[in-house]
C-alpha positions as CSV (number, residue, x, y, z in Angstrom):
1,M,-0.1,0.1,0.1
2,S,3.2,2.4,-0.3
3,N,6.1,3.2,-2.4
4,P,9.0,3.4,-1.2
5,T,10.8,5.4,-3.4
6,M,9.7,7.5,-6.3
7,K,10.3,6.1,-9.7
8,S,13.0,8.4,-11.4
9,D,13.8,6.7,-14.6
10,L,12.0,9.4,-16.4
11,V,13.6,11.9,-18.4
12,F,12.3,15.8,-18.5
13,A,12.8,17.3,-21.6
14,A,13.4,21.0,-20.9
15,G,10.8,23.5,-22.4
16,T,8.1,20.4,-23.2
17,K,4.5,22.4,-22.6
18,R,2.5,18.9,-22.9
19,P,5.0,16.4,-21.7
20,A,4.4,12.5,-22.4
21,K,6.5,12.0,-19.2
22,A,7.1,13.3,-16.3
23,N,8.5,11.6,-12.3
24,V,5.7,13.5,-10.6
25,V,2.3,14.7,-12.3
26,I,0.1,16.5,-9.7
27,I,-3.5,16.7,-10.1
28,G,-4.8,20.1,-8.3
29,N,-3.5,23.6,-8.4
30,G,-4.7,24.7,-5.2
31,A,-2.5,25.9,-2.1
32,L,-1.6,22.2,-1.2
33,G,-0.7,20.8,-4.8
34,L,1.6,24.0,-5.5
35,F,3.0,23.7,-2.2
36,L,3.8,20.4,-2.8
37,A,5.4,21.2,-6.1
38,D,7.6,23.7,-5.0
39,E,9.0,21.4,-1.8
40,L,9.7,18.8,-4.7
41,I,11.4,21.0,-6.8
42,E,13.6,22.5,-4.1
43,R,14.5,18.8,-3.4
44,Q,15.4,18.5,-7.1
45,V,13.5,15.4,-7.3
46,G,13.1,15.9,-11.0
47,S,10.5,16.7,-13.3
48,V,7.1,17.9,-11.6
49,V,4.0,18.5,-13.6
50,V,1.0,20.1,-12.0
51,V,-2.1,19.9,-13.8
52,G,-5.2,22.2,-13.1
53,P,-7.4,25.1,-14.5
54,S,-6.1,28.2,-14.3
55,H,-9.3,30.1,-13.0
56,R,-9.9,27.0,-10.2
57,D,-13.6,28.1,-10.4
58,T,-14.8,25.2,-7.9
59,G,-11.4,25.3,-5.4
60,A,-11.3,26.5,-2.2
61,S,-7.9,27.6,-2.3
62,Q,-9.0,30.4,-4.6
63,A,-11.8,31.6,-2.2
64,A,-9.9,31.0,1.0
65,G,-9.8,34.2,3.6
66,A,-6.3,32.4,4.4
67,M,-6.6,33.3,8.3
68,L,-3.5,31.6,9.8
69,G,-5.2,31.0,13.0
70,C,-4.8,27.8,14.9
71,F,-6.6,29.4,18.2
72,G,-9.0,31.5,16.6
73,E,-10.8,28.0,15.0
74,T,-10.6,26.1,18.4
75,T,-13.9,24.8,19.9
76,T,-15.0,22.7,22.7
77,E,-14.1,19.6,20.4
78,T,-10.8,20.5,19.9
79,L,-8.8,19.3,22.5
80,R,-11.6,16.8,23.7
81,T,-10.0,14.0,22.3
82,D,-6.4,12.4,21.3
83,A,-7.5,12.5,17.9
84,A,-8.9,16.0,17.6
85,R,-5.8,17.2,19.7
86,T,-3.8,15.1,16.8
87,R,-5.4,17.3,14.3
88,F,-5.1,20.6,16.0
89,E,-1.1,20.0,16.4
90,L,-1.3,19.5,13.1
91,G,-2.4,23.1,12.4
92,L,0.1,24.5,15.2
93,S,3.0,22.9,13.5
94,A,2.0,24.4,10.0
95,H,1.4,27.9,11.6
96,D,4.9,27.9,13.0
97,K,6.1,27.0,9.0
98,W,4.6,30.1,7.9
99,P,7.1,32.9,8.1
100,E,10.1,31.2,6.6
101,T,7.4,30.1,4.0
102,L,6.5,33.9,3.2
103,R,10.5,34.6,2.9
104,R,10.8,32.0,0.6
105,L,8.1,33.5,-1.3
106,D,8.5,37.3,-0.9
107,E,11.3,37.6,-4.1
108,F,8.0,36.2,-6.3
109,A,5.4,38.6,-4.9
110,P,3.1,41.0,-6.2
111,S,5.0,44.7,-5.8
112,D,1.7,46.1,-4.9
113,R,0.8,44.4,-1.5
114,P,2.3,42.1,0.8
115,L,1.7,38.5,1.4
116,Q,1.1,38.6,4.9
117,T,-1.8,41.5,5.0
118,T,-2.2,41.1,8.9
119,T,-0.2,39.5,12.1
120,E,-3.0,39.7,14.4
121,S,-6.6,38.5,15.4
122,H,-9.2,39.7,17.5
123,I,-11.9,36.9,18.7
124,I,-15.3,38.7,19.5
125,L,-18.4,37.5,21.8
126,N,-21.4,39.1,20.8
127,S,-24.5,37.6,21.6
128,V,-25.6,36.9,18.2
129,G,-24.6,33.5,17.9
130,A,-26.2,31.7,20.9
131,E,-24.5,29.6,23.4
132,L,-22.6,28.1,21.4
133,D,-20.4,31.3,20.6
134,T,-19.9,31.7,24.6
135,V,-18.5,27.8,25.2
136,N,-16.0,28.3,22.3
137,F,-14.9,31.9,23.7
138,A,-13.9,29.6,26.6
139,A,-12.3,27.1,24.8
140,I,-10.1,29.3,22.7
141,I,-8.9,30.6,26.1
142,D,-8.3,27.1,27.7
143,A,-6.5,26.4,24.5
144,L,-4.2,29.3,24.5
145,D,-3.5,28.9,27.9
146,Q,-2.5,24.9,28.0
147,Y,-0.4,26.0,25.0
148,E,1.1,29.0,26.7
149,R,0.5,30.9,23.7
150,P,0.0,34.6,24.2
151,W,-3.0,36.7,24.5
152,K,-5.1,39.2,26.6
153,E,-8.4,40.4,26.8
154,V,-9.2,44.1,25.5
155,D,-11.9,46.4,25.3
156,P,-14.0,45.4,22.4
157,A,-14.2,49.5,21.3
158,D,-10.6,49.4,21.1
159,I,-10.6,47.3,18.2
160,P,-9.7,49.0,14.8
161,G,-12.5,48.9,12.4
162,Y,-14.6,47.3,14.6
163,H,-18.2,49.7,14.5
164,P,-21.0,47.1,14.8
165,R,-25.1,48.1,15.2
166,T,-25.4,48.6,18.9
167,E,-27.6,45.6,19.5
168,S,-25.0,43.4,18.1
169,R,-22.0,44.7,19.8
170,A,-19.3,42.3,21.4
171,L,-19.5,42.1,25.5
172,R,-15.9,40.3,25.5
173,A,-12.8,40.4,22.6
174,L,-9.5,38.7,23.0
175,H,-6.4,40.1,21.4
176,L,-4.3,36.9,19.7
177,P,-0.8,38.9,18.9
178,T,0.5,35.8,16.4
179,E,-2.2,35.1,14.4
180,G,-2.9,36.8,11.3
181,A,-3.8,36.2,7.7
182,V,-1.8,36.2,4.0
183,D,-3.5,37.0,0.9
184,A,-4.5,33.9,-0.2
185,R,-4.4,34.9,-4.1
186,G,-1.5,36.5,-3.7
187,V,0.2,33.1,-2.5
188,L,-0.9,31.1,-5.2
189,A,0.2,33.8,-7.9
190,S,3.7,33.7,-6.1
191,L,3.6,30.0,-6.0
192,E,3.2,29.7,-9.7
193,R,5.5,32.3,-10.2
194,R,8.2,30.6,-8.3
195,L,7.5,27.3,-9.8
196,R,7.6,28.3,-13.4
197,H,11.1,29.8,-12.4
198,G,12.4,26.9,-11.1
199,G,11.3,24.6,-14.1
200,A,7.7,23.0,-13.2
201,I,5.2,22.4,-15.6
202,L,1.8,23.9,-14.7
203,L,-1.0,23.2,-17.2
204,D,-4.1,24.6,-17.2
205,Q,-6.1,21.8,-17.8
206,T,-8.2,18.9,-16.1
207,V,-7.3,15.4,-15.7
208,R,-10.2,13.1,-17.3
209,R,-8.9,9.6,-15.7
210,L,-6.1,8.0,-14.4
211,V,-4.5,5.2,-16.0
212,G,-3.2,1.9,-14.6
213,S,-4.1,-1.4,-13.5
214,D,-5.3,-3.4,-10.6
215,E,-1.6,-2.8,-9.0
216,E,-0.4,0.4,-10.2
217,V,-1.1,3.5,-11.7
218,T,0.6,4.4,-14.5
219,A,-0.1,8.0,-16.4
220,V,-2.8,10.8,-16.3
221,E,-5.4,11.2,-19.2
222,L,-6.0,14.9,-19.6
223,D,-9.2,16.0,-20.8
224,D,-8.1,16.1,-24.6
225,G,-7.1,12.6,-24.1
226,H,-3.0,13.6,-23.8
227,L,-1.5,10.9,-21.7
228,I,1.2,11.7,-19.4
229,E,3.1,9.0,-18.0
230,A,3.8,9.0,-14.7
231,G,6.4,7.7,-11.7
232,T,3.9,9.0,-8.9
233,V,0.5,10.3,-9.1
234,V,-0.5,12.9,-6.6
235,V,-3.7,13.5,-6.2
236,A,-4.8,16.5,-4.6
237,A,-7.8,18.0,-6.4
238,G,-9.9,19.0,-3.4
239,I,-13.3,17.9,-3.5
240,H,-12.5,16.3,-6.9
241,S,-10.1,14.1,-5.5
242,E,-12.6,11.2,-4.4
243,S,-13.9,10.9,-8.0
244,L,-10.6,11.1,-10.1
245,V,-9.3,8.2,-7.5
246,R,-12.7,6.3,-8.4
247,T,-11.7,6.2,-12.1
248,V,-9.0,3.7,-11.3
249,F,-9.9,2.6,-7.9
250,D,-13.4,2.0,-6.4
251,V,-14.0,-0.1,-3.9
252,P,-16.9,0.9,-1.2
253,D,-14.5,1.5,1.9
254,L,-12.7,4.4,0.3
255,M,-13.8,7.6,2.9
256,P,-16.3,9.7,1.0
257,T,-15.4,13.3,0.9
258,F,-18.6,16.0,0.7
259,P,-18.3,19.6,-1.0
260,G,-18.4,22.4,1.8
261,L,-19.8,25.3,-0.2
262,G,-18.7,28.5,0.9
263,F,-19.2,32.1,0.0
264,A,-17.2,35.4,0.6
265,M,-16.9,38.6,-1.0
266,I,-14.0,41.0,-1.3
267,A,-14.8,44.7,-0.9
268,K,-13.0,48.0,-1.3
269,R,-13.6,50.0,1.6
270,T,-15.4,53.6,0.8
271,G,-14.8,55.0,4.2
272,G,-14.4,54.8,7.9
273,E,-12.0,53.4,9.8
274,P,-10.4,50.3,8.2
275,F,-9.6,47.0,9.7
276,T,-6.0,46.0,10.5
277,S,-6.4,42.7,12.0
278,V,-8.5,39.7,11.6
279,V,-11.8,40.4,13.3
280,R,-13.9,37.1,14.3
281,T,-16.7,35.6,16.0
282,P,-15.9,31.9,17.3
283,N,-16.8,28.9,15.3
284,R,-20.3,29.0,14.8
285,G,-23.6,27.3,13.6
286,F,-21.9,24.9,11.3
287,A,-19.5,27.1,10.0
288,C,-16.1,29.2,11.0
289,G,-18.0,32.1,12.4
290,L,-18.3,35.1,11.0
291,H,-15.4,37.1,10.2
292,V,-13.1,40.3,8.1
293,V,-9.8,40.0,6.9
294,P,-7.7,42.8,5.9
295,Q,-6.3,42.0,1.9
296,G,-4.2,45.5,1.8
297,G,-5.0,48.2,-0.9
298,G,-8.1,48.9,1.1
299,L,-9.9,45.7,0.4
300,E,-11.6,43.9,2.9
301,Y,-12.5,40.0,2.8
302,Y,-15.9,39.2,4.5
303,G,-16.5,35.6,5.1
304,A,-17.6,33.0,5.1
305,T,-20.8,30.6,5.1
306,N,-20.6,26.9,4.7
307,R,-23.5,24.2,3.4
308,L,-22.6,20.8,2.3
309,V,-24.1,20.1,-0.7
310,H,-24.8,17.1,-3.1
311,T,-22.9,18.7,-6.2
312,V,-19.8,20.7,-6.5
313,S,-20.9,24.0,-7.5
314,S,-19.4,27.5,-8.7
315,V,-22.4,29.7,-7.2
316,T,-23.9,29.9,-4.2
317,W,-27.4,31.1,-2.9
318,M,-29.1,34.7,-3.0
319,A,-29.9,33.3,0.8
320,D,-26.3,33.5,1.6
321,V,-25.3,36.5,-0.4
322,R,-27.8,37.9,1.8
323,F,-26.5,36.4,5.2
324,L,-23.1,38.0,4.7
325,A,-23.7,41.0,3.7
326,Q,-26.8,42.0,6.3
327,Y,-24.3,40.4,9.2
328,S,-21.0,41.7,8.0
329,M,-23.2,45.0,8.3
330,Q,-24.9,44.2,11.4
331,Q,-21.7,42.4,13.4
332,L,-18.8,43.8,12.2
333,D,-18.7,47.5,10.9
334,E,-22.1,49.5,9.8
335,R,-19.9,51.4,6.8
336,A,-19.7,48.0,5.3
337,A,-22.9,48.8,3.7
338,T,-21.4,51.4,1.3
339,H,-18.4,49.3,0.6
340,E,-17.5,48.5,-3.0
341,V,-17.6,44.5,-3.7
342,T,-14.5,44.0,-6.2
343,K,-15.0,40.0,-6.1
344,W,-17.4,37.4,-5.1
345,C,-15.7,34.3,-3.8
346,T,-17.4,30.5,-4.2
347,G,-15.2,27.7,-3.3
348,N,-15.9,24.2,-2.0
349,R,-14.0,22.5,0.4
350,P,-13.4,18.5,1.0
351,V,-15.1,17.6,3.8
352,T,-14.5,13.8,4.9
353,L,-17.2,11.9,6.9
354,D,-15.2,11.4,9.8
355,G,-13.5,15.2,9.7
356,F,-10.1,13.9,9.3
357,P,-7.4,14.9,6.2
358,L,-6.7,11.5,4.0
359,V,-3.1,11.8,3.7
360,G,-0.7,9.0,2.2
361,W,-0.2,6.1,-0.5
362,M,-3.3,4.3,-1.6
363,P,-3.4,0.4,-2.4
364,L,-2.0,0.9,-5.9
365,S,1.4,1.5,-6.3
366,G,2.5,5.2,-7.7
367,L,-1.2,6.7,-6.1
368,Y,-0.9,8.9,-3.6
369,L,-3.6,11.0,-2.2
370,M,-3.6,14.6,-0.5
371,T,-7.2,16.1,0.4
372,G,-10.0,16.2,3.1
373,T,-8.6,19.1,4.7
374,Y,-11.9,21.1,5.0
375,R,-11.0,24.5,6.4
376,D,-7.2,23.6,7.0
377,G,-6.0,23.5,3.9
378,F,-4.2,26.4,2.8
379,H,-3.1,27.1,6.4
380,C,-1.7,23.6,7.0
381,A,0.0,23.2,2.9
382,P,3.6,24.3,3.7
383,L,3.5,21.4,6.5
384,L,1.9,18.8,4.1
385,A,3.9,19.8,1.4
386,E,7.1,18.9,3.7
387,H,5.7,15.8,4.6
388,V,4.2,14.4,1.7
389,A,7.4,14.8,-0.2
390,N,9.1,13.1,2.3
391,E,7.1,10.0,1.7
392,L,7.6,10.3,-2.0
393,Q,11.1,10.2,-1.5
394,G,10.9,6.9,1.1
395,K,11.9,9.2,3.8
396,S,9.9,9.1,7.3
397,G,6.6,11.2,7.2
398,I,6.3,14.2,10.0
399,I,2.6,14.1,10.6
400,D,0.6,11.5,12.4
401,S,-0.5,8.1,10.7
402,I,-4.1,8.8,11.8
403,F,-4.6,10.6,8.5
404,Q,-4.0,7.5,6.3
405,P,-6.5,7.4,3.7
406,M,-7.8,4.0,3.7
407,R,-8.4,4.1,7.2
408,K,-11.6,3.0,9.5
409,P,-13.9,6.5,10.1
410,V,-12.2,7.7,13.2
411,A,-15.0,7.5,16.2
412,T,-14.5,11.2,18.5
413,R,-18.2,11.1,19.9
414,T,-21.2,9.0,21.0
415,V,-24.4,9.1,19.2
416,E,-26.0,11.1,22.1
417,W,-22.9,13.4,21.8
418,S,-23.6,13.9,18.7
419,I,-27.1,14.8,19.1
420,D,-26.3,17.6,21.4
421,E,-23.8,18.9,19.2
422,Y,-26.4,19.4,16.2
423,V,-28.9,20.6,18.3
424,T,-26.2,23.4,19.6
425,H,-25.2,24.3,16.0
426,S,-28.8,24.5,14.8
427,L,-29.9,27.0,17.9
428,A,-26.9,29.0,17.0
429,A,-28.1,29.1,13.3
430,W,-31.7,29.9,14.0
431,F,-31.0,32.9,16.4
432,E,-27.8,34.3,14.2
433,T,-29.9,34.5,11.0
434,G,-32.8,35.7,12.5
435,A,-35.5,32.9,12.3
436,Q,-38.6,33.7,13.4
437,A,-40.9,31.5,15.2
438,A,-44.2,31.7,16.9
439,P,-44.2,34.5,19.8
440,Q,-45.3,31.4,22.3
441,M,-42.6,29.1,21.2
442,T,-39.5,28.9,23.8
443,T,-35.8,28.2,23.1
444,S,-36.7,24.4,24.8
445,Q,-38.9,23.8,22.4
446,L,-36.7,24.7,19.8
447,T,-34.1,22.3,21.3
448,D,-36.6,19.7,21.3
449,Y,-37.7,20.1,17.6
450,Y,-34.0,19.9,16.8
451,R,-33.3,17.2,19.0
452,N,-36.3,15.0,17.2
453,L,-34.8,15.6,13.9
454,A,-31.5,14.6,14.7
455,V,-32.8,11.3,16.4
456,Q,-35.1,10.6,13.5
457,T,-32.3,10.6,11.2
458,Y,-30.0,8.5,13.1
459,E,-33.1,6.1,12.9
460,Q,-33.5,6.4,9.1
461,L,-29.8,6.3,9.0
462,G,-29.6,2.6,10.6
463,V,-25.9,3.1,11.7
464,D,-24.3,3.5,15.2
465,Y,-21.2,5.8,14.3
466,A,-21.4,9.2,15.7
467,L,-21.4,12.0,12.5
468,G,-20.6,15.4,13.1
469,P,-22.9,18.4,13.5
470,D,-22.4,19.1,9.5
471,I,-22.4,15.8,8.4
472,L,-25.2,14.8,10.6
473,W,-26.9,18.1,9.1
474,Y,-26.2,17.1,5.4
475,A,-27.8,14.0,5.8
476,Q,-30.9,14.9,7.7
477,G,-31.5,17.3,4.7
478,N,-30.4,15.5,1.8
479,L,-31.4,12.1,0.8
480,H,-28.9,11.5,-1.7
481,G,-26.4,12.1,1.1
482,A,-28.1,10.0,3.7
483,R,-27.9,7.4,1.5
484,R,-24.0,7.9,0.7
485,V,-23.6,8.0,4.5
486,A,-25.3,4.7,5.3
487,R,-23.9,2.8,2.5
488,Y,-20.1,3.8,3.3
489,L,-20.8,3.3,7.3
490,R,-22.5,-0.3,6.5
491,A,-19.8,-1.4,4.7
492,F,-17.7,-1.4,8.0
493,K,-20.8,-2.9,9.6
494,G,-21.3,-0.4,12.0
495,D,-19.2,0.5,15.0
496,G,-17.6,-3.0,15.7
497,D,-15.8,-2.0,12.5
498,V,-15.0,1.6,13.0
499,A,-11.9,3.1,14.7
500,E,-12.2,2.9,18.4
501,P,-13.2,6.3,19.7
502,T,-10.0,7.9,21.1
503,G,-9.7,8.4,24.8
504,A,-11.1,11.8,26.2
505,T,-8.1,14.1,27.3
506,T,-8.5,17.0,30.0
507,G,-12.2,18.7,30.5
508,T,-15.7,17.6,29.2
509,G,-15.6,20.4,26.5
510,G,-19.5,19.5,25.7
511,T,-21.7,21.5,23.7
512,R,-24.6,20.6,25.9
């Protein structure tokens, strides 16, 4: 199920725009694919070809806010189990690589604005997102203290650029001086320039299928039928990765990934005090929370929505546009109403069924999978590139083996816990979106309503594996999604054949 080393007998023909052979073909030109290509070129492994459409129309990287935040993303679930802590520490290690990463890219960066747009974040706690905000805000402080990272509580009124409507003002705020953000689109452009300078070939095309046998993958076929023979094929195509792998390897126990459709917008400030830091809420309501990210040049990134969908899409719902615009004005800055939107950003995050990345060798020789990073792909890309390059060269990896792609689903919760999470996230989404109920309907009645929905969904699925709140929401509202979830889990015959739940660490961390 692995390759000890990359095959190195293929010859790179300098100047060939559509090569017939390459040492490594990377499918996907988002952050994961480009950072891996850069690492391989740096190591002089031979010819490297990256295949992906230049528009990256449905990809997550081109739409990313690119917050370099570990602790800002912390929730009550982040450190509750060994597996979740392992995933968190992956991001923490990646965070430490970004200063050197930016220095390496500086020569190829755009001249009009820096790649790092801010070096700090503010986390605000208002009353819009319900109880989930409060417990996650506390979890952020607890994690910062556990890992001895700097923070301080500040007066929300002192945050530059933060001018919400009075009824949505923050009651508390944290300053995180080491969690900033980068210009995602600037980083991608800089990587492309650096790769071309280093001799990599970037093909503005898509891959139709992988070519091989029952034992190995030997080539990729482009959308126009052109074949590229490859010593190693790395599939790092985000949400498209699973379908590509299945063109040559179709088994029921391959972990499914689902499109996490997200929408954001970049706006030019037309007046008022600009934001100088990331300003965000804690994670809330099935998503990463409301946030604004300075982009340089008077631009600000407002994000982001998240909904799991059945099919990959490059468009979003009008309801999501209204949600983001209205609540950015309400919770972040009233002056945003007159800002000029310069770019609409829509992307599809690759969301695995168990919520953990898929990184490692596939059973077919010569095939490596690198996807399933959900919201952490851009942030973790430099670290994952180093890990994957090591494994392609037959060296020891630097991340935990828990992320192997052909694993059993990792279990981090009970069904009862899953139902409680679903209820808490649903209430957070209800109140944030301003949903209305009959005046006599109480919060406890809403709670019972959502709990009954979750219980019914588990009964209809007929599985004992406990799902994350976003996957449960998807299965509850999408018949095709429910069938896909159930079919995969039944391949493991229930809890007896999924990975054992990992032990809880300090604290309960629940969202009940």
